[in-house]
C-alpha angles and dihedrals in degrees: 000000000000091000090058090055091046088053091049092049090049091047092051090049093049091046090050092049094049093049091046092052093045091049093048093046091049091051090057102038107038115102110231135025095253090055091044089054092072096056100065096032098049113023099031091047089056089047094055089042090056092051091048091050090051091050092047093049093046092050092048098046108029103025092037098224133099112237115211091191094077091049092051092048090050092049092048092047095049091047098047102039096069092044091051090048090052092052092048091049092049092051090050092050092049093048100040108029136060128195089262096053096046118101118250112289095218121218093347089071095213146040114245093217092064097036116133129190092247089053089055091052091049093049096047097041094096098041120099094215092055094075094075 
């Protein structure tokens, strides 16, 4: 039974290493910042997740204790990676795009990243609930 757990720990480590290499390679080789954004937030997150799973399994089976540290790191990683990706995307939009170069916003009528107070006044001028 121990060899099965050793195999699982090794598989999680290999999976983590492969995802880490793919994420790092994608960060270097992809063409534009919005494409590069997916490499560290997706693949590298899975890579670190694989290493944390291996550590958690090894501690539980071979060291005979449950480590809460790996669970906390995993939670922190999965909560902060999407927020970081959102910030990077917003910075890219602000630095590279203007209102005129953005694609149509659809039924929302505007993009929040390029919203200005005078635009809000113009949009709400004809609405009855805007007078409050």
